[in-house]
VOGU-3710 file (C-alpha; in Angstrom, 3 decimals, decimal comma):
1> mkaellvcrg> -11,848/63,840/9,979  -10,891/60,222/9,753  -9,544/60,683/6,244  -7,394/63,632/7,347  -6,025/61,636/10,246  -5,316/58,687/7,979  -3,522/60,864/5,414  -1,521/62,628/8,137  -0,472/59,351/9,715  0,394/57,921/6,310
11> alavafagll> 2,554/60,922/5,499  4,316/60,617/8,856  4,865/56,873/8,326  6,345/57,442/4,870  8,599/60,206/6,223  9,695/57,985/9,101  10,320/55,081/6,721  12,336/57,389/4,492  14,455/58,451/7,450  15,020/54,787/8,377
21> vagvyaqdpt> 16,055/53,898/4,845  18,386/56,899/4,677  19,875/55,863/8,022  20,382/52,315/6,802  22,158/53,459/3,657  24,217/55,940/5,668  25,602/52,966/7,642  27,537/51,515/4,746  28,832/48,069/5,852  31,397/48,022/3,052
31> pqqqdaqsdk> 34,275/49,546/5,071  33,729/46,978/7,816  33,686/44,179/5,300  36,873/45,561/3,801  38,367/45,716/7,290  37,409/42,083/7,887  39,005/41,075/4,580  42,118/43,018/5,508  42,253/41,230/8,862  41,949/37,853/7,148
41> kdirqdkkdl> 44,803/38,812/4,823  46,894/39,887/7,830  46,195/36,560/9,521  47,280/34,618/6,443  50,481/36,678/6,242  51,173/36,207/9,952  50,761/32,447/9,568  53,241/32,473/6,672  55,697/34,561/8,713  55,293/32,185/11,627
51> andradrnad> 56,007/29,147/9,448  59,084/30,824/7,922  60,416/31,843/11,330  59,926/28,312/12,663  61,802/26,913/9,662  64,645/29,396/10,279  64,773/28,486/13,951  64,853/24,770/13,165  67,652/25,281/10,631  69,614/27,235/13,227
61> qrdinhdksd> 69,059/24,437/15,746  70,437/21,931/13,231  73,507/24,161/12,826  73,880/24,327/16,594  73,779/20,544/16,829  76,354/20,289/14,030  78,621/22,814/15,765  78,318/20,925/19,059  79,322/17,718/17,303  82,303/19,436/15,648
71> lakdradrna> 83,305/20,909/18,975  83,203/17,514/20,673  85,311/15,938/17,892  87,832/18,782/17,992  88,120/18,481/21,771  88,684/14,726/21,494  91,384/15,326/18,854  93,027/18,007/20,975  93,003/15,768/24,039  94,547/12,908/22,051
81> dqrdvnrdkn> 97,200/15,300/20,725  97,883/16,545/24,262  98,373/12,933/25,387  100,826/12,478/22,474  102,670/15,641/23,530  102,943/14,356/27,117  104,125/10,927/25,906  106,727/12,536/23,618  107,981/14,786/26,432  108,448/11,776/28,688
91> qlarddakyg> 110,140/9,818/25,880  112,433/12,779/25,173  113,426/13,002/28,826  114,183/9,255/28,905  116,157/9,377/25,625  118,119/12,450/26,800  119,050/10,626/29,965  119,829/7,339/28,220  121,485/8,461/24,941  122,357/12,123/25,456
101> ansaqanadr> 120,752/15,405/24,372  122,094/15,328/20,811  121,357/11,695/20,035  119,316/10,608/17,016  116,601/9,239/19,289  116,345/12,516/21,227  116,220/14,558/17,997  113,471/12,275/16,627  111,526/12,717/19,885  111,882/16,511/19,595
111> kdlradradr> 110,573/16,375/16,034  107,595/14,231/17,147  106,959/16,610/20,037  106,992/19,621/17,693  104,524/17,918/15,288  102,210/16,870/18,141  102,211/20,393/19,565  101,345/21,789/16,113  98,456/19,298/15,833  97,254/20,195/19,307
121> nkdqrginkd> 97,371/23,930/18,529  95,537/23,394/15,249  92,819/21,472/17,076  92,573/24,253/19,665  92,060/26,813/16,879  89,301/24,565/15,511  87,696/24,469/18,951  87,816/28,255/19,197  86,235/28,627/15,743  83,503/26,114/16,612
131> kvdlakdrgd> 82,767/28,023/19,834  82,327/31,237/17,848  80,079/29,470/15,312  78,049/27,937/18,112  77,550/31,299/19,820  76,492/32,906/16,510  74,052/30,105/15,723  72,553/30,319/19,201  72,088/34,066/18,717  70,387/33,451/15,361
141> rnadqrdinh> 68,137/30,794/16,869  67,172/33,093/19,743  66,390/35,929/17,321  64,222/33,557/15,286  62,406/32,491/18,465  61,752/36,145/19,307  60,345/36,586/15,777  58,104/33,561/16,324  56,806/35,000/19,589  56,180/38,370/17,913
151> dktdlakdga> 54,332/36,692/15,018  52,185/34,719/17,465  51,240/37,972/19,192  50,399/39,599/15,839  48,345/36,576/14,846  46,345/36,714/18,075  45,716/40,457/17,672  44,660/40,060/14,040  42,312/37,229/15,007  40,756/39,383/17,722
161> drnkdqkdin> 40,355/42,274/15,253  38,731/39,974/12,721  36,329/38,619/15,347  35,396/42,127/16,483  34,834/43,243/12,895  32,678/40,183/12,215  30,598/40,910/15,326  30,116/44,504/14,115  29,066/43,262/10,676  26,605/40,808/12,193
171> kdkrglhkdr> 25,198/43,516/14,454  24,766/45,859/11,479  23,075/43,089/9,492  20,644/42,487/12,349  19,960/46,211/12,559  19,428/46,410/8,789  17,103/43,408/8,887  15,123/44,953/11,758  14,893/48,309/9,958  13,662/46,622/6,769
181> kdlrrdrrgh> 11,154/44,604/8,774  9,888/47,798/10,454  9,652/49,495/7,058  7,649/46,607/5,593  5,369/46,583/8,629  4,830/50,349/8,330  4,055/50,057/4,604  1,592/47,202/5,105  -0,116/48,870/8,025  -0,714/52,178/6,206
191> k> -1,693/51,134/2,688
//
């Protein structure tokens, strides 16, 4: 009777161990490991994207600073030209009153006034162009900053995915270790 019981229990233990082993092999950790590797690759790519976007943003900021400097210089030139225009207008009025409207001095003042107005208008066109460039560069910089923020979000999500996948892998490893330990215990106990 004892021998029958021992054989029956042994057969049940081997069957149970076989089911455990089949269950362990059915839980193939390879896809999870592949998922973890994929997450690491995504993180590396996100870090590269983030660095590139930061470089783009910094380059755009340099352009903005350059455009601001150009704008300030053009405004100073325009203001100086406007002062020249005002001076020439006053000089023309004085020369008209003193020498007459068709005098050589009055004609020279008109010529100076015309040249100063042309310079002033040219400087104003430069200011307008610099304003357009500045607005475009600010738009580019803002788009780059939005890209940076998006990449940071992606990086955080990929890091969270990687951590979750690693926890799953570790849990599966613990389960596999426990199953193997139970199998060894069952084999030793029933030999």
